[in-house]
C-alpha positions in Angstrom: -165.0 -47.9 21.4 -166.4 -50.3 18.7 -170.0 -49.5 17.9 -171.2 -52.8 16.3 -174.4 -53.6 14.4 -175.0 -57.1 13.1 -178.0 -57.9 10.9 -178.6 -61.6 10.1 -181.3 -62.7 7.7 -183.2 -66.0 7.8 -184.8 -67.6 10.9 -185.8 -65.0 13.4 -185.3 -67.0 16.6 -182.3 -68.5 18.3 -179.1 -66.5 18.6 -176.6 -64.4 16.6 -172.9 -63.9 17.4 -170.1 -61.5 16.5 -166.6 -62.8 17.3 -163.2 -61.0 17.7 -160.4 -63.4 16.7 -156.7 -63.3 16.3 -156.5 -66.8 14.8 -159.3 -67.0 12.2 -161.1 -69.5 14.6 -163.2 -68.8 17.6 -161.6 -71.4 19.8 -158.9 -69.6 21.8 -155.2 -70.6 21.7 -153.6 -72.3 24.7 -151.7 -69.0 25.5 -152.2 -65.4 24.9 -155.4 -63.2 24.8 -158.7 -65.1 24.4 -161.0 -64.6 21.5 -164.3 -63.1 22.5 -167.8 -63.7 21.1 -170.6 -61.2 21.6 -173.8 -63.3 21.5 -177.4 -62.0 21.5 -180.4 -64.2 22.3 -183.8 -63.4 20.8 -185.7 -65.4 23.5 -184.5 -63.3 26.5 -183.2 -60.2 24.8 -179.7 -60.4 26.3 -176.5 -59.5 24.6 -173.4 -60.7 26.5 -169.7 -61.6 26.1 -168.6 -65.3 25.9 -165.3 -67.2 25.5 -164.7 -70.4 23.6 -162.0 -72.4 25.4 -163.0 -75.5 23.3 -165.9 -76.7 21.2 -168.3 -75.2 23.8 -169.1 -71.7 25.0 -168.6 -70.0 28.4 -170.4 -66.9 29.6 -167.8 -64.4 31.0 -168.2 -63.4 34.7 -170.3 -60.3 35.4 -167.2 -58.3 36.1 -166.1 -58.8 32.5 -169.5 -58.0 31.0 -168.4 -54.5 29.9 -170.7 -54.1 26.8 -173.0 -51.0 26.8 -175.9 -49.9 24.6 -176.8 -53.5 23.9 -180.0 -54.4 21.9 -181.3 -57.3 20.0 -184.6 -57.4 18.1 -186.4 -58.9 15.1 -186.9 -56.5 12.2 -188.9 -58.1 9.4 -187.1 -61.4 8.5 -183.8 -60.5 10.1 -182.3 -60.4 13.6 -180.5 -57.1 14.4 -178.0 -56.9 17.2 -176.2 -53.8 18.3 -173.6 -53.1 21.0 -170.7 -50.9 22.1 -167.5 -52.6 23.2 -164.1 -51.3 24.5 -161.3 -51.8 21.9 -158.8 -53.0 24.5 -159.7 -55.2 27.6 -157.5 -57.2 29.9 -156.9 -60.8 28.7 -159.0 -60.3 25.4 -157.9 -60.0 21.8 -157.5 -56.3 21.1 -159.4 -54.5 18.3 -156.7 -52.4 16.6 -156.6 -49.3 14.4 -155.6 -51.5 11.5 -156.5 -54.9 10.1 -158.9 -57.0 12.3 -160.5 -60.4 11.8 -164.2 -60.7 12.9 -166.5 -63.7 12.6 -170.3 -63.8 12.6 -172.5 -66.8 13.1 -176.0 -67.8 14.0 -177.7 -70.8 15.6 -180.6 -72.1 17.7 -181.5 -72.3 21.4 -181.9 -75.9 22.6 -183.2 -76.7 26.0 -182.7 -73.1 27.1 -179.0 -73.2 26.1 -177.0 -71.8 23.2 -176.5 -74.6 20.7 -173.7 -74.8 18.2 -174.2 -73.6 14.6 -174.8 -76.3 12.1 -173.9 -76.5 8.4 -176.7 -74.2 7.4 -175.5 -71.6 9.9 -171.8 -71.7 9.0 -169.6 -68.8 10.0 -169.0 -65.7 7.9 -165.6 -64.1 8.0 -165.3 -60.3 8.2 -162.0 -58.5 7.5 -161.9 -54.8 8.5 -159.0 -52.4 8.4 -160.0 -49.4 10.5 -156.9 -47.5 9.5 -158.5 -47.0 6.1 -161.4 -45.0 7.7 -159.4 -41.7 7.4 -160.7 -38.7 5.5 -158.5 -37.2 2.8 -156.0 -34.5 4.0 -156.8 -32.0 1.3 -159.9 -30.7 -0.6 -160.8 -32.6 -3.8 -160.3 -29.5 -6.0 -159.4 -25.9 -5.7 -162.0 -23.1 -5.9 -162.6 -21.5 -9.3 -160.7 -18.2 -9.9 -163.3 -17.0 -12.5 -166.4 -15.0 -11.8 -169.8 -16.4 -12.7 -170.9 -15.9 -16.3 -174.0 -13.9 -15.2 -174.7 -11.9 -12.1 -177.4 -13.2 -9.8 -180.7 -11.6 -10.8 -182.3 -9.6 -8.0 -186.0 -10.0 -7.2 -187.8 -7.7 -9.7 -191.1 -7.5 -7.9 -192.4 -7.5 -4.4 -194.2 -10.6 -3.0 -197.9 -10.6 -3.5 -198.5 -10.6 0.3 -196.5 -9.5 3.3 -194.4 -12.0 5.1 -195.7 -13.6 8.2 -195.4 -11.8 11.5 -193.2 -12.8 14.3 -194.0 -15.9 16.3 -196.1 -15.3 19.4 -193.7 -17.4 21.6 -189.9 -17.6 21.7 -188.0 -20.5 20.1 -186.6 -23.3 22.2 -183.0 -22.2 21.7 -181.4 -18.9 20.7 -180.6 -18.6 17.0 -176.9 -18.3 16.0 -176.2 -16.3 12.9 -172.4 -16.2 12.8 -170.3 -19.3 13.1 -168.1 -19.5 16.2 -164.4 -19.8 15.5 -162.4 -22.5 17.3 -160.6 -21.0 20.4 -156.9 -20.5 20.2 -154.9 -23.6 20.9 -153.6 -23.8 24.5 -156.4 -21.6 25.9 -159.0 -23.0 28.4 -162.1 -24.7 27.1 -165.0 -22.3 26.2 -168.4 -23.2 27.6 -171.3 -23.6 25.2 -175.0 -23.2 25.5 -177.6 -25.8 24.6 -179.3 -25.8 21.2 -178.0 -25.5 17.6 -174.6 -23.9 17.3 -172.6 -23.0 14.2 -168.9 -23.5 14.2 -166.1 -22.7 11.7 -164.0 -25.5 10.5 -160.7 -26.2 12.3 -157.7 -24.3 10.9 -154.8 -26.3 9.3 -152.8 -28.6 11.7 -155.4 -27.9 14.4 -157.9 -30.1 16.2 -161.1 -28.5 17.4 -163.3 -30.6 19.7 -166.7 -30.3 21.5 -166.7 -32.2 24.7 -169.1 -32.9 27.6 -167.3 -31.5 30.6 -168.0 -33.4 33.8 -168.0 -31.9 37.3 -164.6 -33.3 38.0 -163.1 -31.7 34.9 -163.0 -34.8 32.7 -163.9 -34.4 29.1 -166.2 -36.8 27.1 -165.8 -36.5 23.3 -168.9 -35.3 21.5 -168.0 -33.8 18.0 -164.8 -32.7 16.2 -163.2 -31.0 13.3 -159.5 -31.1 12.3 -157.2 -29.8 9.7 -159.9 -28.0 7.8 -162.3 -31.0 7.6 -166.0 -30.7 8.3 -167.3 -31.3 11.8 -168.4 -34.9 12.5 -169.5 -37.0 15.5 -166.6 -38.1 17.7 -166.1 -41.8 18.4 -167.7 -43.2 21.6 -171.1 -44.0 23.1 -171.8 -40.4 24.3 -171.0 -38.6 21.0 -173.4 -36.6 18.8 -175.6 -38.7 16.5 -174.6 -38.2 12.9 -177.9 -36.5 12.2 -176.9 -33.8 14.8 -174.2 -32.4 12.5 -175.1 -30.6 9.3 -172.5 -28.7 7.2 -172.2 -26.2 4.4 -169.0 -25.4 2.5 -167.6 -23.1 5.1 -169.1 -24.1 8.5 -171.2 -26.7 10.3 -174.1 -26.7 12.7 -173.9 -29.0 15.7 -177.0 -29.6 17.9 -176.2 -29.6 21.6 -179.1 -31.3 23.2 -179.8 -30.8 26.9 -177.8 -33.0 29.2 -179.3 -35.4 31.7 -176.9 -34.6 34.5 -177.4 -31.0 35.6 -173.8 -30.3 36.4 -172.6 -31.4 32.9 -171.7 -28.7 30.4 -170.6 -28.6 26.7 -167.2 -27.0 26.1 -165.0 -26.5 23.0 -161.2 -26.5 22.9 -158.4 -26.6 20.4 -155.1 -28.3 20.1 -152.5 -27.5 17.4 -149.3 -29.2 16.1 -146.5 -27.9 14.0 -146.4 -28.6 10.3 -145.0 -32.2 10.1 -141.5 -32.5 8.7 -141.3 -33.6 5.1 -139.8 -37.0 6.1 -142.9 -37.7 8.2 -145.3 -36.8 5.4 -143.3 -39.0 2.9 -143.3 -41.9 5.4 -147.0 -41.6 5.9 -147.5 -41.6 2.1 -145.3 -44.7 1.6 -147.1 -46.5 4.4 -150.4 -46.1 2.4 -149.0 -46.9 -1.0 -146.4 -49.6 -0.4 -145.7 -52.4 2.1 -143.6 -49.9 4.0 -141.0 -47.3 3.1 -137.3 -47.7 3.9 -135.1 -45.0 5.5 -133.0 -44.6 2.4 -136.1 -44.2 0.2 -137.6 -41.6 2.5 -134.3 -39.6 2.6 -134.1 -39.8 -1.2 -137.6 -38.4 -1.7 -137.1 -35.8 1.0 -134.2 -34.3 -0.9 -136.6 -32.5 -3.3 -140.0 -30.8 -2.9 -142.9 -33.2 -2.1 -146.0 -31.6 -3.5 -149.0 -33.3 -5.2 -147.1 -33.1 -8.5 -144.2 -35.1 -7.1 -146.6 -37.6 -5.5 -148.4 -38.2 -8.8 -145.1 -38.6 -10.6 -144.0 -41.2 -8.1 -147.2 -43.2 -8.5 -146.9 -43.1 -12.3 -143.3 -44.4 -12.0 -144.4 -47.3 -9.8 -147.1 -48.2 -12.3 -144.6 -48.3 -15.2 -142.2 -50.6 -13.3 -142.1 -54.3 -14.3 -144.4 -56.4 -12.2 -142.8 -58.3 -9.3 -144.1 -61.2 -7.2 -145.3 -60.5 -3.7 -145.5 -64.3 -3.1 -141.8 -64.7 -4.0 -140.9 -61.8 -1.7 -143.0 -63.2 1.1 -141.6 -66.8 0.8 -138.1 -65.5 1.3 -138.9 -63.7 4.5 -141.5 -65.6 6.5 -141.7 -68.8 8.5 -145.2 -68.6 10.0 -146.4 -71.1 12.5 -149.8 -70.5 14.2 -150.2 -70.9 17.9 -153.7 -72.4 17.7 -155.3 -75.8 18.1 -156.5 -75.6 14.4 -154.5 -77.0 11.5 -154.4 -74.2 8.9 -150.9 -72.9 8.2 -149.4 -75.2 10.9 -145.9 -75.8 9.4 -143.7 -75.4 6.3 -143.1 -77.8 3.5 -139.5 -78.8 3.5 -139.1 -80.0 -0.1 -139.3 -76.8 -2.1 -135.7 -75.3 -2.4 -135.3 -72.1 -0.4 -139.1 -72.1 0.4 -140.5 -71.0 3.7 -144.1 -71.0 2.4 -146.7 -72.4 4.7 -147.8 -75.9 4.0 -151.6 -75.4 4.2 -153.4 -73.1 1.8 -156.9 -74.0 2.8 -158.8 -73.8 6.1 -161.6 -76.1 7.4 -164.3 -73.9 6.0 -163.0 -74.3 2.5 -164.3 -77.9 2.4 -167.9 -76.8 1.8 -169.4 -74.5 -0.8 -170.7 -71.5 1.2 -174.3 -71.5 -0.1 -175.1 -75.1 -1.2 -173.0 -76.9 1.4 -171.6 -79.3 -1.3 -168.1 -80.5 -1.0 -165.6 -78.4 -3.0 -163.2 -80.1 -5.4 -159.7 -78.7 -6.2 -157.0 -79.5 -8.7 -153.4 -79.4 -7.5 -150.2 -79.1 -9.7 -146.7 -80.1 -8.7 -144.2 -77.3 -9.0 -141.1 -78.2 -10.9 -138.8 -78.1 -7.9 -140.9 -80.8 -6.2 -141.4 -83.0 -9.3 -138.6 -85.4 -8.3 -139.7 -85.9 -4.7 -140.3 -89.5 -3.6 -142.6 -90.4 -0.7 -143.4 -93.8 0.9 -147.0 -94.4 2.2 -147.8 -97.0 4.8 -151.5 -97.7 5.5 -152.9 -98.8 8.8 -153.3 -102.2 7.2 -149.5 -102.3 6.5 -148.7 -102.1 10.2 -146.7 -105.0 11.6 -147.7 -104.6 15.3 -150.5 -102.9 17.3 -152.2 -103.2 20.6 -155.4 -101.9 22.2 -156.8 -102.6 25.7 -160.3 -101.8 24.5 -160.9 -103.9 21.4 -164.6 -103.2 21.4 -163.9 -99.6 20.4 -160.2 -99.1 19.7 -157.5 -100.5 17.5 -157.7 -101.2 13.8 -161.2 -100.7 12.6 -163.2 -99.9 9.5 -163.9 -96.2 8.8 -167.4 -95.0 9.3 -167.0 -93.0 6.0 -164.7 -95.0 3.8 -164.2 -92.4 1.2 -162.4 -90.0 3.6 -160.3 -92.8 5.2 -157.3 -94.2 3.3 -157.8 -97.9 2.4 -161.0 -97.9 4.4 -159.3 -98.5 7.8 -157.9 -96.5 10.6 -156.4 -97.0 14.1 -158.3 -95.6 17.1 -156.7 -94.8 20.4 -158.9 -95.4 23.5 -156.6 -96.2 26.4 -153.1 -95.6 27.8 -150.7 -98.1 26.3 -152.5 -98.4 22.9 -150.0 -98.3 20.0 -149.5 -99.0 16.3 -146.1 -99.8 14.8 -144.9 -100.0 11.2 -141.8 -101.7 9.9 -140.4 -99.5 7.0 -137.5 -99.9 4.6 -135.5 -97.1 3.2 -132.6 -97.3 0.6 -130.4 -94.7 2.3 -129.9 -93.9 5.9 -130.1 -90.4 7.3 -132.7 -87.8 8.3 -136.1 -88.2 6.8 -139.2 -86.1 7.4 -142.3 -88.1 8.4 -145.9 -87.3 9.2 -149.2 -89.0 9.9 -152.6 -88.6 8.3 -155.2 -88.4 11.1 -158.5 -86.9 12.3 -159.2 -85.6 15.8 -162.5 -84.1 16.9 -162.3 -84.1 20.7 -162.0 -80.7 22.4 -160.5 -82.0 25.6 -157.3 -80.1 26.5 -158.2 -77.5 23.9 -158.1 -79.9 21.1 -154.6 -81.3 21.7 -153.9 -85.0 21.6 -150.3 -86.0 22.1 -148.7 -89.4 21.4 -145.2 -90.7 22.0 -143.3 -91.1 18.7 -140.5 -93.7 18.7 -138.1 -94.8 16.0 -136.2 -98.1 16.4 -137.3 -98.2 20.1 -135.8 -94.7 20.7 -138.1 -91.9 21.7 -138.1 -89.1 19.2 -140.9 -86.9 20.8 -142.6 -87.7 24.1 -145.5 -85.4 23.2 -145.9 -85.4 19.4 -149.0 -83.3 19.0 -152.2 -84.1 16.9 -154.3 -81.0 16.8 -158.0 -80.5 16.5 -159.6 -81.1 13.0 -163.3 -80.5 13.9 -164.6 -83.8 12.5 -163.7 -87.5 12.8 -164.1 -87.6 9.0 -161.8 -84.6 8.3 -158.2 -85.9 7.9 -155.1 -83.8 7.7 -151.3 -84.5 8.1 -149.5 -83.9 11.4 -146.5 -81.6 11.6 -143.5 -82.9 9.7 -140.7 -84.1 12.0 -137.2 -85.2 11.0 -136.2 -88.7 12.2 -133.0 -90.7 11.8 -133.6 -93.9 9.8 -131.1 -96.6 9.1 -130.4 -98.0 5.7 -132.7 -101.1 5.4 -135.5 -101.8 7.9 -136.7 -99.6 10.8 -139.6 -99.5 13.2 -141.9 -96.4 13.7 -144.3 -96.5 16.6 -147.0 -94.2 18.0 -148.0 -94.9 21.6 -150.6 -93.3 23.9 -148.9 -92.5 27.2 -151.4 -90.2 29.1 -155.1 -89.9 29.6 -156.9 -86.8 28.3 -159.2 -87.0 31.3 -159.5 -89.3 34.3 -162.3 -91.5 33.0 -161.4 -92.4 29.4 -159.0 -91.5 26.6 -160.1 -89.9 23.4 -157.1 -89.9 21.0 -156.7 -89.2 17.3 -157.6 -91.8 14.7 -154.6 -92.6 12.4 -155.0 -93.4 8.7 -151.5 -93.6 7.3 -147.7 -93.0 7.8 -146.0 -90.7 5.2 -142.2 -90.8 4.8 -140.3 -88.5 2.4 -137.2 -90.3 1.1 -136.3 -88.1 -1.9 -135.7 -84.7 -0.4 -134.0 -83.2 2.7 -134.7 -80.0 4.7 -132.6 -77.0 3.6 
């Protein structure tokens, strides 16, 4: 279970949302599990699950509304939403015991419906690695072997008045003076009575758990201790509240409140495991301190004792080693392409020798400064390996042929925001059959990577808008894809594609061949053609 609590300051009406994403975006990919948003509304007090198949939001069917313990309220100048969600659900992105990407957002209610978040309610990204939420496996220090300097002074005089007499009525629960030990591993669960109970800590390599035992024998986690660690609330919606567990150095008190169902009972049981082999301990250590151990490294370290002294020496050795580049290591071993209708990290740049680094280093949200909303500016440097690259740029105004069946809206037109549109013009696709064609000249024939600078903000077909790419009247790609960019003024480059060009003149054409829906066609807007003529893919 994920027990979530989201607090958003600012306006105290509208909605707040918490998203579970595998892509860094809330729009789900065309295939695979769907991203899920937990959205709470202040106006009606509901907290429900939604999906985002495009730039709109769909409430999930009632059968998939599996949240429990939901609540949303206004506290001071903040909206506070809480909920409990299953970690793994059919067809949804799983919340794992490791790195997770979450997104929070807020917005308004318009006409009784959930409206999109504007610039002032931009999303916040939350990275959480739940594998880090693990207590240490040993105490912080050993107990002192020395006696105290002075003995404890006994009381030297009686109190001025006798102590109070016994209470006239019994306490609500019996008082436990001695801590109960965990039952032996493998024995049946031991039933417990209601009220405060003291328990010893679990022995080494042993799990000791308190459960709510149902009439059918099933066990619901309530509290736990393991491997000598203090007792704590178990995960889950029916566990003890944190305030119900209080500990001293040697034992803990757990409050067992009366249960609502008369047939339910508290029970404690233990499970033990053998001391892990040295190789397993070393592998776990390397998993926490490196990007992963190798079999040879584990075997080498296991050939000698593996105590805290050896672990400290290993860490010191690593610190003293010369620094290496994780980026260089990563570039040699990855070729990531995201299956998502968003542009970040879509493809690789072909012109850095031996490089598999992803082409995009910034995502859509990097365009604006998080607090002021002003546009960010960046400075880029050309790496030495790419200094000699040569590219040819062809603007829309350089095209030698074009056609649109809807000249009132499509074809070559002035950009609404000239500063974001190359040369102040762009080509707009509106109908099947619309095309733009360039006549280009290259000095040497062969394979040349090309791409197109474009914008596309329609969420039909999950943000995809495919055109037919032809070179010298030969189809290169029947469905050359232009992915969603979130704004008609946000231009990016399409995926690089290798095409065969002849020495001398060639024609390159982009044609709309299919409708996005049955009524009209909303295609990308094209700003320029980009041809690399000074490098080749390795």
